[in-house]
C-alpha positions in Angstrom: -15.5 35.9 36.3 -15.3 32.0 35.6 -13.1 29.8 33.3 -16.0 29.4 30.7 -16.0 32.8 29.7 -18.8 34.3 27.3 -16.4 34.5 24.6 -15.7 30.7 24.4 -19.5 29.7 24.0 -19.5 31.5 20.7 -19.6 29.7 17.8 -17.5 31.5 15.0 -18.9 30.4 11.3 -16.1 30.9 8.6 -16.7 30.7 4.9 -13.6 28.2 4.5 -10.9 26.7 6.7 -7.9 28.4 6.8 -4.4 26.3 5.4 -2.5 24.3 7.9 0.7 25.8 8.8 3.6 23.4 8.2 3.9 22.9 12.1 0.3 22.0 12.0 0.6 19.4 8.9 3.6 18.2 10.4 1.9 17.6 13.7 -1.0 16.1 11.5 1.0 13.8 9.7 2.9 12.5 12.6 -0.9 12.0 14.5 -2.1 10.6 10.9 -5.1 12.7 11.1 -5.3 13.7 7.5 -5.5 10.5 4.9 -4.6 13.0 1.6 -1.5 14.2 3.3 -0.2 10.8 4.4 -1.4 9.7 0.8 0.7 12.8 -0.8 3.5 12.1 1.7 4.1 8.3 0.8 4.0 9.3 -2.9 6.5 12.0 -2.7 9.0 9.5 -0.6 8.2 6.2 -3.3 9.2 8.4 -6.2 12.3 10.2 -4.2 13.3 6.1 -3.2 12.9 5.1 -6.7 15.2 7.8 -8.0 17.6 7.1 -5.3 17.5 3.3 -6.1 18.3 4.3 -9.8 21.2 6.8 -8.9 22.6 4.0 -6.8 22.4 1.1 -9.7 23.7 3.6 -12.7 26.5 4.9 -10.3 28.1 1.6 -8.2 26.8 -1.2 -9.8 29.6 -1.6 -12.9 32.0 0.0 -10.9 31.8 -2.8 -7.9 31.3 -5.5 -10.2 34.1 -4.1 -12.7 36.7 -3.9 -9.3 35.4 -7.5 -7.7 36.2 -9.3 -11.3 39.5 -8.2 -12.0 40.3 -8.8 -8.5 39.1 -12.7 -9.1 39.0 -13.5 -5.3 35.1 -14.5 -5.7 32.8 -15.8 -8.1 30.6 -14.4 -10.2 27.3 -15.4 -7.5 29.5 -14.3 -4.8 30.2 -11.1 -6.4 26.9 -10.2 -7.0 25.5 -11.1 -3.6 28.5 -8.9 -2.5 26.8 -6.2 -4.7 23.5 -6.8 -3.5 25.1 -6.4 0.4 26.8 -2.8 -0.5 24.0 -1.7 -2.1 21.7 -2.2 0.6 23.8 -0.8 2.8 24.5 2.7 0.4 20.9 2.9 0.1 20.1 2.6 3.8 22.7 5.0 4.6 21.4 7.6 2.2 17.8 6.7 3.2 18.7 7.2 6.9 20.3 10.7 5.7 17.5 11.9 3.2 13.8 10.2 4.7 13.5 13.2 7.2 14.3 16.0 4.6 11.7 14.4 2.2 9.2 13.8 4.3 9.6 17.7 5.4 9.3 18.7 1.3 6.3 16.7 0.9 4.6 18.2 3.8 5.3 21.6 2.7 4.5 20.9 -1.0 1.2 19.5 -0.1 -1.7 21.5 -1.7 -4.7 21.4 1.0 -7.2 23.1 -1.1 -6.5 20.9 -4.4 -6.8 17.8 -1.7 -9.9 19.4 -0.3 -11.7 19.8 -3.5 -10.8 16.5 -4.9 -13.3 14.0 -4.6 -12.3 10.7 -3.2 -12.2 8.2 -5.8 -9.1 6.2 -4.9 -11.0 2.9 -4.0 -8.8 0.4 -2.1 -8.6 -3.3 -2.6 -11.2 -3.9 0.1 -13.6 -1.3 -1.4 -13.1 -2.8 -5.1 -14.2 -5.9 -3.5 -17.2 -4.9 -2.0 -18.6 -3.2 -4.7 -18.3 -6.5 -7.1 -19.6 -8.3 -4.6 -23.0 -6.2 -3.6 -23.3 -4.0 -6.5 -22.8 -6.0 -9.0 -24.5 -9.3 -7.7 -27.6 -7.0 -7.4 -28.0 -6.7 -11.3 -29.2 -10.4 -11.6 -31.4 -11.4 -14.1 -34.3 -12.9 -12.9 -36.2 -13.8 -16.0 -32.7 -16.8 -16.6 -32.8 -17.7 -13.5 -34.4 -21.7 -13.0 -37.8 -21.9 -12.1 -37.3 -24.7 -10.3 -35.0 -26.8 -8.1 -34.1 -30.0 -10.0 -34.3 -33.2 -8.0 -31.6 -35.6 -8.6 -32.2 -39.2 -7.4 -30.1 -40.3 -4.9 -26.7 -42.2 -5.6 -26.2 -45.5 -3.1 -22.5 -45.5 -2.0 -22.0 -48.8 -3.7 -22.8 -47.3 -7.3 -20.4 -44.5 -6.6 -17.4 -46.2 -4.7 -15.6 -49.1 -5.4 -15.7 -52.1 -3.6 -13.7 -52.5 0.0 -12.9 -56.1 0.5 -11.5 -57.7 3.2 -8.0 -58.1 1.4 -7.6 -54.0 0.1 -7.3 -52.8 3.8 -4.2 -52.4 4.8 -3.3 -50.0 8.1 
């Protein structure tokens, strides 16, 4: 029996595609094969990141700035810079700990059926500029255009430019 069996040559028609498993979704996300899934994950992670930033700012900012103001070791500007550094470090540590969990939650929460049914109305900046330059430019009212190109008399350099004398030249 050959490698290309009769079964492998049969085309299987299915009414609708089966939803992807979580493992297949993860592979598709890592391979960047499904743009809708990538957009969903990016939106989900952006929301979680914004919530984390607000949480860190609410919990730690007042406490840190109050402690540094009481110690009076550095000035206000230096303390603010120290706060920014501390905030960055805390956010980075929490993002490193939580990012993989958030991505997996987003992949698991992605609704494949609604993403496939939703029309592709999301236009990026390039598409908007392309539409503006091509489609809107075609709606030109020809009746308002001039019928002839106006002719202008040539201006000689002596009329439009100031006179250059030997005394004004300096190199």
